[in-house]
C-alpha positions in Angstrom: 91.0 88.8 69.1 94.7 88.5 69.6 97.3 91.3 69.7 100.3 91.0 67.5 103.2 93.5 67.2 105.1 93.8 64.0 107.9 96.0 62.7 106.8 95.5 59.2 106.3 92.4 61.3 108.1 92.4 64.6 107.0 88.7 64.8 109.4 88.3 61.9 109.9 90.4 58.7 108.3 88.9 55.8 110.1 88.4 52.5 106.9 88.2 50.4 106.3 90.4 47.3 104.5 93.7 47.7 101.6 92.5 45.7 99.7 89.4 44.6 100.8 88.5 41.1 98.2 88.4 38.4 98.8 84.6 38.0 98.2 84.0 41.7 95.2 86.4 42.0 93.5 84.4 39.2 93.7 81.2 41.2 92.1 82.8 44.4 88.5 82.0 44.8 87.9 81.5 48.6 89.6 83.9 51.1 89.6 84.0 55.0 90.6 86.9 57.2 92.4 86.6 60.4 92.7 90.0 62.2 95.2 90.2 65.1 95.3 94.0 65.6 92.5 94.6 68.2 93.6 93.0 71.3 95.0 96.2 72.9 94.9 100.0 72.5 98.4 101.4 72.3 98.9 104.8 74.0 102.0 106.8 73.4 103.1 110.0 75.4 105.6 111.6 73.2 107.7 114.2 74.7 110.3 116.7 73.2 113.0 114.0 73.6 112.7 110.3 73.2 114.1 109.8 76.8 111.0 110.9 78.5 108.5 109.1 76.4 105.9 106.8 77.9 103.8 104.0 76.5 101.0 102.0 78.1 98.1 99.6 76.8 94.6 99.0 77.5 92.8 95.8 76.8 90.5 96.3 73.7 88.9 92.9 72.7 85.5 94.1 74.1 85.4 96.9 71.4 85.2 94.2 68.6 88.0 95.8 66.5 89.1 92.5 65.0 85.6 91.4 63.9 85.0 94.9 62.5 88.2 94.8 60.5 87.2 91.3 59.1 83.9 92.5 58.2 85.3 95.5 56.3 87.6 93.3 54.3 84.7 90.9 53.6 82.7 93.9 52.2 85.6 95.3 50.3 86.3 92.0 48.5 82.7 91.0 48.0 82.0 90.1 44.4 85.6 89.4 43.6 86.3 86.7 46.2 84.1 84.4 48.4 85.2 85.5 51.9 84.6 82.8 54.4 84.6 83.2 58.2 87.5 81.8 60.0 87.5 80.3 63.6 90.7 80.4 65.7 91.9 80.9 69.3 93.7 84.3 69.4 96.1 82.8 71.8 97.5 80.5 69.1 98.4 83.6 67.0 100.0 85.6 69.7 103.2 87.5 68.6 105.5 84.7 70.2 103.6 82.0 68.5 104.0 83.1 64.8 106.5 84.6 62.5 105.5 86.4 59.2 108.0 84.3 57.2 107.9 81.0 55.2 110.5 79.5 57.5 111.4 80.4 61.0 114.8 81.9 61.6 117.2 81.4 64.6 115.9 84.4 66.3 112.1 83.6 65.8 110.2 82.2 68.6 107.3 81.4 66.5 106.2 79.1 63.7 105.6 80.3 60.1 102.2 81.8 59.9 101.1 79.5 57.2 101.9 76.4 59.4 100.0 77.9 62.3 96.9 78.6 60.0 97.0 75.0 58.8 97.2 73.7 62.4 95.0 76.0 64.4 92.5 77.7 62.0 89.2 76.3 60.7 88.6 76.1 57.9 92.3 75.6 57.1 92.0 74.9 53.4 90.8 78.1 51.8 92.7 79.5 48.8 94.2 82.3 50.7 94.1 84.1 54.1 94.4 87.8 54.7 96.2 88.4 57.9 96.3 91.9 59.7 98.9 92.5 62.3 99.9 95.6 64.2 102.9 97.6 62.8 105.0 100.4 63.9 105.8 103.7 62.2 108.0 106.9 62.8 106.3 110.1 63.3 107.3 112.3 60.4 111.0 112.3 60.1 111.7 112.0 63.8 112.9 108.9 65.8 109.6 108.8 67.6 107.5 105.8 67.2 103.8 105.0 67.3 102.3 101.5 67.3 99.2 99.6 66.1 95.8 100.6 67.1 95.6 103.5 69.6 96.5 107.0 70.0 99.2 109.4 70.8 99.7 112.5 72.9 102.6 114.8 71.4 104.1 117.5 73.4 104.9 120.7 71.6 106.6 123.6 73.2 103.4 125.2 74.5 100.7 122.7 73.9 99.8 119.0 73.1 98.5 117.4 70.0 96.3 114.4 70.2 95.8 111.8 67.4 94.2 108.4 67.0 95.9 105.8 64.8 95.7 102.5 63.2 99.0 101.2 61.8 99.0 97.7 60.6 100.5 95.3 58.0 98.5 93.1 55.6 99.8 89.7 54.7 98.5 87.3 52.1 99.1 83.6 52.8 98.4 80.8 50.4 96.1 78.3 52.1 97.3 75.3 50.3 101.1 75.7 50.5 101.2 77.9 53.6 103.6 80.2 51.7 103.4 84.1 51.8 102.0 85.4 48.6 102.4 89.1 49.4 102.6 91.6 52.2 102.1 95.4 52.1 105.5 97.0 51.5 104.8 99.8 54.1 102.2 99.7 56.9 98.8 100.7 56.1 97.9 103.8 58.2 94.8 105.9 59.2 94.0 108.2 62.0 92.7 111.6 62.8 93.3 114.5 65.1 91.2 114.6 68.2 91.0 116.7 71.4 92.3 116.0 74.9 88.9 114.3 76.0 90.2 111.1 74.3 93.4 110.9 76.3 93.4 109.1 79.8 95.6 111.2 82.0 95.7 108.5 84.6 96.9 105.3 82.8 96.0 103.2 85.9 92.3 104.3 85.7 91.3 104.3 82.1 87.6 104.9 81.6 86.0 102.3 79.3 83.9 104.9 77.8 87.0 107.0 77.0 88.8 104.0 75.6 85.8 103.3 73.4 86.0 106.7 71.9 89.5 105.9 70.8 88.5 102.5 69.5 85.6 103.9 67.5 87.9 106.4 65.9 90.5 103.7 65.1 87.7 101.5 63.5 86.9 104.4 61.1 90.6 104.6 60.3 90.7 100.8 59.7 87.7 101.1 57.4 89.0 104.1 55.5 92.5 102.7 54.9 91.8 99.2 54.0 90.8 99.8 50.3 94.1 101.3 49.6 96.1 98.6 51.2 94.0 95.9 49.4 94.6 97.7 46.1 98.3 97.9 46.9 98.3 94.1 47.2 96.3 93.7 43.9 93.4 92.2 45.7 91.3 95.0 44.5 91.6 96.8 41.1 93.4 100.0 41.1 
């Protein structure tokens, strides 16, 4: 699946409400899922100062993060909505092809997500689409940033900490009007502390087995964090 950066949508900050209104939720019967978070693992080497930080990526489509996330949502929403599989080309939903707004602005390179769904996804006439996109989040109160699906290595004075992370936004799009119904007000987040065996010390020679360990940890973080995100959107009861 595709990789999409967002800073509460880097592809374009959404202006949608933070939850689906009860009136809108009552009209939803069929729902599709478009997950755009599993294209790459994001690694952050965070030093004591931001000037010496490093970031790199590893291709992650083979680990099936996006199908896994879609399956998790289908299971979470089962019995409440009829969740239908959605077919699409990830390239059509790349970060420069979509914006998480109802209308594209002067600085947006992509088209509104609703219009892209109508033009590029099948089926394109479901009541709503739940779209997952990578987000960014500061670490604590610092100016250090971690992004999307991946892990970080954080330098302390005498040691390093290692954490996997899944940081993403969830946007709900009206399948008939193409308008944004709701979006998480803050990124959904999950992760865990791990040991140094997860970290690729040579970014040019990342072991697939090592990357899979990170992906598996991130899948668990997605599975564990999705229910709270869906509740915050009023797609699941509190």
